[in-house]
N, C-alpha and C positions, 0 to 999 in steps of 0.2 A: 622467659628464656628456657628452652628445653635442656634439661640436664641428664635425663634418663629415658631409656626405652624399656618397656616391660612387655614381654611376650606371653601369650597363652601357649599351651603346648599341643594338646590333641586337636588335630584338624588344621592347625596353623603352621607349626614347625614340621610335624610329621602327620601325614594324613591318615591317621588311625580311623577317623570317623567314617570316611567313605567305605573303607574295608569292613568296618563293623556293621554298617547299615546293609551293605551288599550281602554279607554273610547271613545276616538275619533274614533279609528278603529271600535269599535262596531257600533257607529252611522253611519259611512261611509258604513259599510257592510249592515246595515239595509236599506240603500238607494241604495244598489246594486253597491257600489263603494269601493275604497280602498284609504288609505292615505299611500303612499310609504315612507319607511324610508329614501330614497334618497331625499325626499322633506322635511319631518319633521326633519331629522337629522341636517339640516342647522340652524334650529331655536333653538335647545336645547342649553341652557346656555347663551342665549342672548335675545335681544328684537328686533326682525327683522320686526315687524309689520305684520307678516304673519297672515292671517285670514283664518282658516281652513274651515269655512262654505262658504266663497267666493270661495275658491278652489273647494269645493264640488259642488257648483253651476256650476262652469266652466266645471267640469267633466260630470255633468248630463245635462248641457245646459238647466237648468230650474231654476226658482226662488224658494227660500226656506224661511221659517219663521225663521229668525236668532234669534229672541227673544226666541222662543220656543226651538230651538236647544241649545241655550246657557244655558237656564234653565235646560234642560235635562242633559247637560254636567256637570254642577255644582252639581246637585243633585247626579248623579252617582259617580262623583269623591269624594264628601264629604262622601258618604256612604262607599266607598272603604277605605278612609283614617281614618275612625273612630277608628279602632284598629291597625293602622300601627305603628310599632316600629322602632327605629333607625336601620340602616343597621348593620350587624354583625361587631363587633370590634370597632365601633364608640365610645361607652362609655369607653371601655378599653383604647383607644388612648387618650381620653380627660383626663382620670385619670392618665395615664402614663406621659402625657405632664406636668401636675401639679407636679407630683413626681420628674420629671427631671428639674423643675424650668423654664420651657419654658413659654413664653407668648402665649396666645391663642386668635386668632382672627377669624373672619368670613367675607367673601366677597361674596356677592350674587347679581346677576342681577335682582332678584325679589325685590319688595318693602319691607320696614321695617315692615309694618303691617302684611304682609303674613309670613315673616320669624319669627318675634317675636311670633306671634300667635301659629305657629306650634312648635317652640322651647319650649314654655311654656307648650304646650299640652303634649310633651314627656319628660318634666322635665329637659331640658338641657340649658335653657336660661341663667342661672347664671354661666355656665361654661365658657362663653366668656367674655374676658376683653374688647373687642372691636368688634362692629358689623357695617360693612359698606354695604350699599345696593344701589339700583338704585336711592333712594332719595338723595344720597350724591354726585352723579357724573352727569356729562353731558352726558357721553357715557358709557354704560355697556360693558361687555366682548363681543368680544375679545379685546377691548381697555384695556390697563393695569391699567387705573386710579383707579379702585376699589381696586386692590391689593396694589398699591402705597399708597393710602389713609389708608388702613388697617395697613400697615407697619409703616406709619407715626404716626398713632394713638397709636400703640404699642410701639413706641419709638425705633424701630430697623431699620437697613438698609435692603433693599430688598434681598441682597445677604446673609443675615443671617436668611432667612425664607425658610421653606418648605411649598409649597401650595399643597393642596389635591383637586383633581378635578375628575369629572366623564365625562365631556364633552369636545369636541374638542375646542369649543370657549373658554371655561374656561382655558384649558391647554395653548392655544395660549396667553391668557391674562397674565397668570402667568409667562411664559417664557419671554414675552415682558417686564414684570416688572423687570426682572433680578433675578427671584427666582428659586430655585430648584422646580421641579414639579413631584409629584407622582400621577399617574392616577389610579382611582379605578372605572372602568366602571360598570354600572348597567346592568340589563337585556336588556334594550333598547340600551344604548350607546356602549355596547361591540361589536356591529356590525359595528361601525363607524371607520374610518381610522384616528388614532392619529399619528402625525408626530414628534412633538417635546416635549419630556418629559424625565425625568431622571430615573424613575422606574415605573413599572406597577404591581399592585396587583389585584387579583380577588376580594378580600375583605380585610378589615383591620384585620380580624381575622387570616389571613394567616401568618402574621409576626408581632412580637412585635415592638412597636414604637422605643424603644432603639436600637434594632438590625437593624431596617431599617435605622436609622440615622447613625449607624456604617457602614453599607454597602455603603451608599451614600458618606460617608467621605472617604472610601477606593477607591471609583471610582474617586474622585476629583483629 
């Protein structure tokens, strides 16, 4: 029986990932290079220590001003995020989860400051009973620890949870934690190869939460 829903944040609730990739791609193209999805895709949903401007230097075989590039990246990203809204269906799912009496958690590989800041900006911070971030674990996704901590915080077993993810690393973490996993890829992650998940949606607006839970119960 499903007792809780646990959401990823970046790229799932708020599509920070598409904007981040597009900003980096702009900067790379301005320098006559490209950041392939085959490279960037491995980093999405985790903290791999990948440094895009080091990679750009390697492609160009020349030294770059990292400070200037980082400032440019941040300014362009924040400008894009100013009017960004939650992805379609997110608010309806949060509302439906409450109506169904489900516990609601969040598990993100980003840090708490980043997640809480953006959640407050879009007015969804108070919808979550429990928020677990990179600050709470030794290893982020694909390690399952974030999801296990979120389930523990909500007072439920992993098998009683549905995790919602947009990234390959996130879906691996959810399944390793023993949870059902629904993937909702965004514009960037839809091109990636997902292997282990229970259901795929193009957006949460595609199917009501109650019907989704029914469908997944039928599959069990």
